[in-house]
Structure formats: structure tokens, C-alpha cells
N, C-alpha and C positions, 0 to 999 in steps of 0.2 A: 610517544606512546601511540600504539595502534588502536584505531577505533574498532569497537566490537561489531562483528557481523556474525549472526548466529541463527539457528533454527530452534534454539533452546529458550523457551518462554521464561524459565527461572533466571537464566543468565541475563536476558534482556531486562527483566524486571529489576534485577540487582543493579543494573547500569542506570536505572531511573529511580533512585530512592525517593525522590520527592514527587513522583508521578509526572504529570504535565501533559500538554496537548501532544498528540501524535499525528504524523502525516502518513497517510496510506497511499500506496502507488500500485496501479495496475498497468504494467508495461505492455504496450502493444507495439507493433512494428511501425505504425504511423502516428499513434497518439499515446499519451500518458494520462490515464484517469487518476484524479487526485481526490482524496477525502481527508477529513479531519475528525478527531474526536474531542470531547470535552476533557478538561484536565483530570477529572475523576474516572475517566475511561469507561463511561456508561453508554454513551451514544455516539455512533459514527455517522457522519453526514457527507453526502457527495459534495465535492467542490468543483473546481475548474477541470476541464479537459484541455491538456496542453498538446500542441502540435510537436511531435517528436522530431528532433533534428540531430545535429552534431552535439556531442555531450557538452561542449562549451555553452551553447545556447540553452540546453536543458538545465545545466548547472545554475545559470543566472535566474531562470524562471523558478526553479525549485528553491533557490536561496531566498528569492523574494517572498515566496509563500511561507517559508520557515520564519523569516523575519516578521512578516505580517501577522502570523498566528502564534509566534513564540513556541514553535514545536521543539520538543525535547528529544524526540526519537522518530525513526522512520520504520514503517512496516511495508515491505515489498512482497507482492505476490510471487510465489515460486511455482512455475508451471510444471508440475510433475505429471508423468504418464499415469494412466489409470491404475497400473500395477504398483505405483509408488516410486518407480525408478525415475532417474533423471535422464533427460535427453539434451539435445542441442539448445532448446529454448531455455531449459533450466540453467545451463552453463552461461548463456547470454545474460540471464537475470542475475546470476551470481557476479558476473563481471560488472554489470551495471551497479549492483549493490556496493561493490568495492569502490567504484568511482564516486557514488553518492556519499558513502561513509567518509571518504577522504575529503571530498569537496565541502561537505557540510559539517564535518567533525561531530557527527551524531551517531549514536548506536543504531544499528539496523537489525531488524528481525525479519527473516525470510519466512513467509507463511504459505503453506500449501493452498494454492488457489483453485484446485480442481472444483468444478461446479460453480465457481463464483459468478461467471458471466451468465450461466443459465439461471441461477438464482436471482441475479439482478434483473434479467429480462423478464422473468416471471413476475417479479414485484412491479415492474413498470407496466406490464400488460394488465395486472390486477388494478392498476390506477387508470386503466382505459386510455393509456397514452398512445398516440398515433405512432405508426411505424417510423416516420421521419423523425419525430421527436425522440423516440427510443434510440435511434441510431446516433443522435447527437449526444445522448446522455448515458449510454450504456457503459462506457469506460469509467466514468466517475462513479456510477452506481456500483459497478463491480469492485472498484477501489473501496467503497464504503462497506460492501459485503466482506471483503478481505479484512479490513480494519476492524469491523465489528466482531468477527470471529476471533481475531487476535486479542482484542480487549476483553472479550468474554473469558478467554484463557488466562489472561493476565490477572483478572479479578476473581478467578475461581468459578466463573459462571459455567464454563465448558472447558474441556481439555482436548 
């Protein structure tokens, strides 16, 4: 049976009938920002920022996080162009999502990540965080922004 990879919130929700913790990912070229939400899909929080490497190493790190938090699904940021079209970065994220879905055997929701990094940076600046600290936390903060937007859609908060 093929694992679900979708941009459709309703299909993703149907794949998770009991809810559960979700893992959010913001894929960068050098790092992967991670975030988790509570099982009721109310609050997303930044977690670790992983060094991105070959997928085998990424797979082991992501599998460890899934086991540690008991994640039931994964939300991956989909970098769309400002006009909503997909470019090479989107295709790369879709390929990574296929690898994640297969490796973790979990449903994957691809979520529009336009403005997520800017939103995360604004929140970190509002916390009066230094530039150096922001640089080390921006990817996981962006993952939390992506995951929060997705969970809001899953619970009917926003669409």
C-alpha cells in the first residue's frame, strides 16, 4: 500500500482519524528545521534543527524524532513561487516527501510555505532575539509556522 502524499487537507485528515502528534519540516539546502504539534493539533512548537546530508542520515534522524514523539504524520513545507506555480525547489521538496513517506510509512501533507521564514523571523525579532541566535533557530521556527498553518486548516481554524 502506497503512503499518502497530498496537498489536500481533507485527505490528510482522513488518513489520521485518531489525530496525533505531527512532525513539521522546513527543508533547506543545508539544514532541516523541525517542529511538533500536540496530539489535538492546537499548538506547534519549534524543535531541533538538523544538519541536512544524504537521505540515509536524514532518514535515521527523522525516524528517531518520530519514535521519540510518536508522530502520526508529517507536514513538509512546499516552496511555491509567489504566483503559486511550482519550480525546481518544489520538485525537490516533492521528491524528499516521497522519500520521507516511504521511509517513515507516514502520511505526508505538503503545505505552501510562502512567507513562513519571513513570519518566523518577524516573531524572533519581536522576542528581541540577537541576529546570531535567530540564525540558529530560524529553520525550526519556520517549521513551526508551516505546521501551525497546517494544523489550523486541519481543525477548521483557517483554510
